[in-house]
N, C-alpha and C positions, 0 to 999 in steps of 0.2 A: 487782598486789598479791594478787589472788585465788588464783593458783596458788602463790605464795610463802607465803602464809598457810596454805594447805592443806599444803604440803610440810613446814612446820615441825612439824606434828603427826604426820607419818608417819615411820616408822622407815626407815633406809637400805635395808633389804630391800624394803619396800613401794614406795619410790621407784624402786628398780632394777626391780622387777616391772612397775610402771606404764610405765616407759620401754621395757622389753622388749615389753610388750603393745601399746603404741602403735606401735612399729616394725613389728610383725607383723600389725597390723590391716589388713584389706583396705580399699582406698579406697571411699568411698560416693559414688555419683552422685546428688546431690539432685534434679537435673532429671529423670533417668531414673525415680527412685522416685516423684516427684510425678506424672509422666505415667502410670506404671503404676497408681498409686492412683486417678487421675482416670478412666482408661478402665475399670478393673475395677469401681470403684464405679458408674460409669455403666452398665456392662453388667448389674450386679446390679439396678439400678433399671429398666433396660429389660426384664429378665426379669420383674420385678414388673408392669410395664405389660402385657406379653404375657399374663401369668396373669390380670390384671384384665380384659383384653379377652376372654379365653376365658370367664370367668364371665359377662360381659355378653352375649356372643354366644350361647353354648350353654345357659346356665341362666337367661336372662332377668333377670339382676340389673340394678339401676340402678348408675350410677357410685358412688353413695353406699353402697349395700348390698354392692357387690362388694369393698369394702376389707377387711372382716373375713376372708372366706375367702382373699383374696390374701395377707394377712399370715400366716394360718395355714399356707398352703402354703410360703411362704418360710421360716418357722420350722421346718417339718418337713424341708424340703430341707437347711437349715443343720445341724440336729441329726443328720440321717442322714449327711451328709457328714463331720461331726465324729466320729460313731461309727465310720465306716469308715476314719478317719484321713486323709481326702482334704482336708478343710477346712484343717487346720493347714499342710499342704504348700502348698496354694493360697495361704494367707495369707502364707506366707514369701515367695512370689513377688510377690504383689500389695501387701503392706504395708497401709497405712491404708485402701486401697480396700475391704477386706473388713470394715471397721468400720462399714459402713452399719448404722444403729441396730438394725434387726430381726434381721438375720443375725448381726451381731457379738454381740448380746445372747444369742441362742439358742446360739451357739458357746461363749460364756463359761459358760453354765449347763450345757450338755452336757459340756464339758471337765471342769468341776469334778465333775460326777456320775460320769464315767468314772474320774477320778483317785482318787476316794474310795470306789469300789464295794466294795473289799476289806474296808472297815470295817463293812459291813452297810448295809442299805437305810435304816434310820431314822437312826442316828447318822452313818453315812458319807455316803451319797448325800443324804439329806434335810437333814442338819445342815450340810453343806458346800456344797451346790449353790448356795445363794443368797448365800454370803459375798461373792463377787466382784460379783455382779449386784444385791445387796441395796441398795446405795446408789442405783442407778438406779431401783429400785422405790420406795424412800422418796422420792426427789426427785420422781418422777412423781406419787405420791399427794399430796405436799405442794403441788406446783404446781397440781394439779387443785383442791385444797381452796381455795387462795388465789384462783385464778381464779373458782371458784364463789362465794366470798364477795364478790369484786368485782362479779360479775354480779348477785348478789342485792342488794347495796347500790345498784348503779346503777338497777335496776328499782324498788327500794323507795323511792328518792329521786325517783322520777318521770322517770327517764331513758328514752331511747328503747330499745325492746327489739328 
């Protein structure tokens, strides 16, 4: 019923186009795409582990304090590769594997900034850079607020800290 209900609202030209497009669409290998995403995402995380170990070994960071510079380096690498046009080609191959939160977030912000740079720095880059990533920031801030409230309430009510 789903396709028939949709087709009743479409014009004959739209139906013809959809049939044509479906016939010429390349087949997708779900297993192959899942494996690529798994291994590429794992490789990005492995790179993060190597960067963290580098900071621990050569700069005497602890595991806890090495997290911030590690994330900063991953963001820098992602934004640099986006600016050079490499990240988008890489993500075409890897699919969801490049959506590892930090690198995918940096890519979405850098892509939007590059796309709107012709409109100026304030209204173009500044105004459009966070449109796509804004919901992630809002969710993160809201989630942190709720968790902070829960922790405060737990300790205020005499819970274990």
